[in-house]
Each structure stands twice: as structure tokens, then as C-alpha cells.
C-alpha positions in Angstrom: 0.0 0.0 0.0 1.3 3.4 -0.8 2.2 5.9 1.9 -0.4 8.4 0.8 -3.1 5.6 1.0 -2.1 4.8 4.5 -2.2 8.5 5.5 -5.6 8.8 3.9 -7.0 5.8 5.8 -5.6 7.2 9.1 -7.2 10.7 8.4 -10.5 9.1 7.5 -10.5 6.9 10.7 -9.7 9.9 12.9 -12.4 12.0 11.2 -15.0 9.3 11.6 -14.0 8.7 15.2 -14.3 12.5 15.9 -17.7 12.6 14.1 -19.2 9.8 16.2 -18.0 11.3 19.4 -19.7 14.6 18.5 -23.3 13.6 17.8 -25.0 16.7 18.9 -27.6 18.3 16.5 -26.8 21.5 14.7 -28.5 23.7 12.3 -26.7 24.5 9.0 -27.8 27.4 6.8 -26.6 27.6 3.2 -28.2 30.4 1.3 -32.0 29.7 1.6 -31.6 26.1 2.7 -31.7 25.1 6.3 -30.6 21.7 7.6 -30.8 20.3 11.1 -28.5 17.3 11.3 -26.1 15.7 13.7 -22.5 17.0 13.7 -21.3 13.4 12.8 -23.4 13.3 9.7 -22.2 16.8 8.6 -18.6 15.9 9.2 -18.8 12.7 7.2 -20.7 14.5 4.4 -17.9 17.2 4.3 -15.2 14.5 4.3 -16.9 12.7 1.4 -17.5 15.9 -0.5 -13.8 16.8 -0.2 -12.8 13.3 -1.4 -15.1 13.6 -4.5 -13.8 17.1 -5.3 -10.2 15.9 -4.9 -10.8 13.0 -7.2 -12.4 15.2 -9.8 -9.4 17.5 -9.8 -6.9 14.6 -9.7 -8.3 12.3 -12.4 -7.8 14.4 -15.5 -4.1 14.9 -14.9 -3.6 11.3 -14.0 -5.4 10.1 -17.1 -3.4 12.4 -19.3 -0.1 11.2 -17.8 -1.2 7.6 -18.3 -2.1 8.2 -22.0 1.2 10.0 -22.5 3.1 7.1 -20.9 1.3 4.6 -23.2 2.1 6.7 -26.3 5.8 6.9 -25.2 5.9 3.1 -24.6 4.6 2.5 -28.1 7.1 4.9 -29.6 9.9 3.2 -27.6 8.8 -0.2 -28.8 8.8 1.0 -32.4 12.3 2.5 -32.1 13.6 -0.7 -30.4 12.2 -2.8 -33.3 13.8 -0.4 -35.9 17.2 -0.6 -34.1 17.1 -4.4 -34.0 16.3 -4.5 -37.7 19.2 -2.2 -38.6 21.6 -4.2 -36.4 20.5 -7.4 -38.3 21.0 -5.6 -41.6 24.6 -4.5 -40.7 25.4 -8.1 -39.6 24.1 -9.5 -42.8 26.2 -7.1 -44.9 29.4 -8.5 -43.3 29.9 -5.8 -40.7 30.9 -6.8 -37.2 28.8 -6.1 -34.2 30.6 -2.7 -33.6 30.3 -1.8 -37.3 33.9 -2.9 -38.2 34.5 -4.4 -41.6 35.1 -8.2 -41.4 37.7 -9.4 -44.0 38.1 -13.0 -45.1 41.7 -13.8 -45.8 
């Protein structure tokens, strides 16, 4: 498991523990909406909202990097294939592995 995953699990566990120890009812006003919920539910909802927003911001960059890595891997494979073909061509023309002319006496 990656270090960041472990830290995320620890933060989530601490937040959930904090939320369940603070189960008083509070009133939340947001523009014209009014909610009366427990502190625990509001903290968990805020935690989940932050997670979703973080994933929405993280995924496009991660997907772009993955696509770029795949494109570079394909390019690398093509160049490796070309290099091997050229090495075989030099060997078949009587050149040594380092490109030195081989003479038969």
C-alpha cells in the first residue's frame, strides 16, 4: 500500500471517530436552505465531498499522464524494433557487431 493511501485511511479513521464522538444536533444554513442534522453526519458529508472534489481534480491529470506514458511506450517499442532491424542488416552485410568491416583472408 502506498504511503499516501495509509495516511488517507488514518485521516478518515480519525475524522469518523471524531464525528461519532460529537453527535449533537446543529442547524446548518446555506443560502436559503436550512438543515438540522447531527455533527457526525455533517462531518462525514464534508469528508466525502472533499474526497469527491479531490478525485475530480486529480483524475484528468492522472489520465493524461497515463495516456502519454502509453504513447511513449509504443514509440519506444517501435524504435527498439527499428534498431534491431538495422543491427541485423549490418550483420548480414558482413559488418561486425561494432560496425567494423570483417575481412576474409
